[in-house]
N, C-alpha and C positions, 0 to 999 in steps of 0.2 A: 187228632184227625181234624181236617178243616171242616167248618160248618157248611151245610148245604147252601149253595147259592140260590138266591131268589131273584131271578131277573125280572125286569119290568113287565115283559110280555111273554106270552106263549102264543102259539098258533093253534086254533081249534075252531070247529064249526065254520071253516072256510075263511077265517080272518084272524087278525090280532086280537087277543083277549088279555086283560090285565091278569097278572099272576094270581092275585088273590081271588079272582072271579072264575078261575079254571076249575070246573066241576064235572064229575061223572056221577050218574045216578046210582044209588045204592043197589038198585035191582038189575043193572046191566051185567052181562056175562063177563065183562072185563073185571068187575068187582066180585061177583059171586063165584066165578070159575077161573079167574086169572087169565082170561082169554085175550091176549094181545101179542103182537109181534113187533119187532123193532129193528132198526139199524142205527149205528152210531157213525157219524161222518165228521171228519176233522177238517177244519179250515186253517190255512196258514197265510201269513203275510209274505209277500214276494219281494224280491229285490227292487222291482220297479214301482213299489208302493201299492200294488193291487192286492186283493185278498182272494184266495183261490181255495176251492173245495176239492178234496182228494178223492178220486175214483167215484164220482157221483153216480155215473151211469151203472157201474158195477154194483153199487149199494142198492140202487133202485131195482135192478134185476133180481138181486137176492131177496129183497123185500117182497117182490111179486111172487117169487117161488115159495117163500114161507106162507104167504097168503093163500096160494093155491093149495098147498098141502094141508092147511088147517081149515079150508073151505070158508075163508073170510073174503067177502067181496072187497075188491080194491079197484075202483073205477078210474083213478087218476092215471093219466099218461105221463110220460117223462117231463114234458114241458110244464104241466100243472104242478107236478111234484117239485121240480126245481124252482118254479116261481114262488111257491109257498115258502121254501127254504130261503130264497133270496129276500122275501119280504121280512121274515123274522130276523135274519142275520143283519140286514141293513139297519134295522131298528136298534140292534143291540151291540153291534161290533164296536170295539175300542182300538185305537191306533197301536197301543203297546202290547196287546195280548192276542194270542190265537184263540180259537173257539172250537168246541165240540158240540155237535147238535145231535139230539136223540129224536129220530123220526119214528113215532109209535103209531101203529094201527090198532085202535081200541074197538072192541065189539060193543056197541052202545045200544043195540036193539036185537031182539031175536031170542029164541029159546031152543036149545039142543039142536042147533043147526038149521032151524026153520025161521024164515023171515029175518035173516041176519042182515044187519046194517053196521057199517064201521065208520069211524071218523079218524082222519089223519091228524094227529096231535104232535106238534113240534115244540121241543124245549131246547134251549141253547145255553151253554155255560162257558165262561171265560177260562183260559188256561195260560199260565206263564210260558214263555218261549224256552225255558230251561230244558235240557235233556233229562229224561227220566233217570232216576238214581238206580244203581244196581240193587237187586232184591235177593232175599234168602227164601229158599223153598223147602218144603217138606213134602211128604207123600201122604195124602189124605186117606182116612179110613172110609170116606164117602165116595161112592163110585158113580160113574156116568151110566144112565140107563141105555138100553139098547135101541136099535132102530125100530123094534116092534113095540116099544112102550112110549118113550118121549124122544123122538129122533133128534139127534144133534144137528142134523141138516136144517131143521126149522129153528130160526133164531127167535124163539118164543120166550117171553118173560118167564113162563113157568119152568123152562129148562134151567133157570138160574137159581132154583131153590137149593139144589145140591151145592152149587157154587157158594151160596150164602153160608151154608153149614160148614163148608170147607174153610171159608175165610174166618169164621168164628174159631174153628179149630186151630187155624194158623196163629191167630192172636193169642190163644191160650198157650201156645208153645213158644211164643216170642218170635215168630216168623212173619214174613211179609205175605206169603201166598202159599198155595198148595198145588201139587200135581194131582190131577184126578185120574184114577185108573178106570178102565172099562169093566164090563161084567166078566171078561176073561182074565182080568188081573194084569192086563198090559196098559201101557201109557196111552191116555187119551189126549189130555191137554191140561193147561193150568186152569184156575177157576174161571177166568174170563179172557183167556188168550191162548193162542197156539203155542206149542212148545217146539223148539228146535235144538238139536243136539249135534255136536261134532265128536266123532270117534275116528281115529286113524285117517284123518284128512278128508272125511266125508261128512257132509251136512245131511241130517235125517230129520224127518218130521212124520208123525203118524198120518196115514190116509184117512179119508172120511169114513171108511168102513170100520175104523177103530173107535167109533162114537165121538168123532171130532167134528166141530163145525167146519164147513168149507170156507177156510180162512182166506180172505183177500190179501191180507198182509203176508201170509205164507206164500201165496201165489206170486206176489211181488218179489219176495226174497228169493224165490226160485229163479226168477228172471235176472235179478241182480247177480246171483251166483253163476248163472250161465255166462253172463257178460264177463265175469272174472275168470272163467275157466274152472270154477269149482264144481265138484261132483255133488249133486243134490238128489237125494232119494226120498221117496214116500214109501215107508215100510213100517210094519209093526215094530214097536220098541218095548223091550222087556223092562220091568221095574229096575232090575239090577244094573242095566246098562247106564241108567242115570248116575249111579254111584261110582262108575268108572269113566264117565264122559270126560273129554278134554275141555269142552266148552258147552255152555247151555245159555239159552236166551228164550224169553217169551215175546210173542209178537201179536199185536192187534191194533185196531184203529186208535183206541185210547191209549194203550200201552206203548204204541209204536214198536220199536225194538228195544227191549229192556234187558240188559245183561243180568245173568244170575251169578251172584257172588258166592253163594253156598247152597249146597243141596244136603240137607241134614247138617251134620257137623263137618262136612268136607268142603273146604274153601276152593274157589275156582278163580282163575284170572279173568278179568273183565275188560281190560284196556288193550289187549293184543289178541291176534288170532283171526280166524275166518269170519266169525260172527261180528267181531268188532269192526272189521272192514265193511261188511254188509251194512252195519248200522250207520257208518259214515256215508256210504253211498245212498242209503235210504233218506237221510236228512238232507243231503245235497240235492236230491231229487224233489222231495216234497216242499222244500223251501225255494225251489226255482233256480238254484245255482247250477244244477246239472239235470235238466228235465229228462224223464224217461218215458218212452212211448206207452208202456204198460200203465203207469201211474198218471192217468189223465188228470189234469188240473183244470177245473171249471171256474173262471173268474167271476166274482160277484160284481154285478153291474153297479156303476155309479158310487163306488167306494174307493177311497184312497187314504193312505196313511197321512 
């Protein structure tokens, strides 16, 4: 596994801060209760030499929803939010590599919901332009909590504790990732990404009511499928359906569209089929070769390759 990157700067307290000086107080609720929410946003170099961020407004809107549901104050408007991202990414961007930025809202003051104050903290990491390699999946013994405990609709750091346990379980079994089931024993999602399945010429993914994050990548894939004339459904998926699926893929901002080469011991094709076509369309869009109206690209000012 690659070592954690330590970029020169992070953004916190309203400006750039040296990585080694970025601190949260031991008494804040983000430390004592894991109280934070986040969004991951991907930036891609474009054919004209510009650098663009994918679906920035949609990520901002989802972060605002998570903040509202967890009663975390978030006073930034979109212009302030994007300006902070532009400042950090301009300081760190490299001509040969894409970037992924984690925008985290930490609760830095308050106690049990009283006098709560948050701070927007941004960290950004470089990524190679290579396509993600196919992965092998298992089915985790760890389950997603329900909407009445830790709602998957909230992109909270605490919601990834089960995902961490599932990833450890995957490594112990020699696998890359795990499918998480919900409390009813049906498919929810992979540990950090939406799951898409093809059976009998239909693409399916679980709806949010199945303890699944409201995935922007799945939304985009639905639009790409409609453009292709493919049938795309949001419906409950049984565990056993995965074992007889024609194709599988996981999708998320960081995972993009990653083909699944095996589910358990059953191998799957990864270079042909409906999901492979959507994957090609996805990268043609985000890299600017074939822009799509759903996947808005916001250009980073004053940066060129």
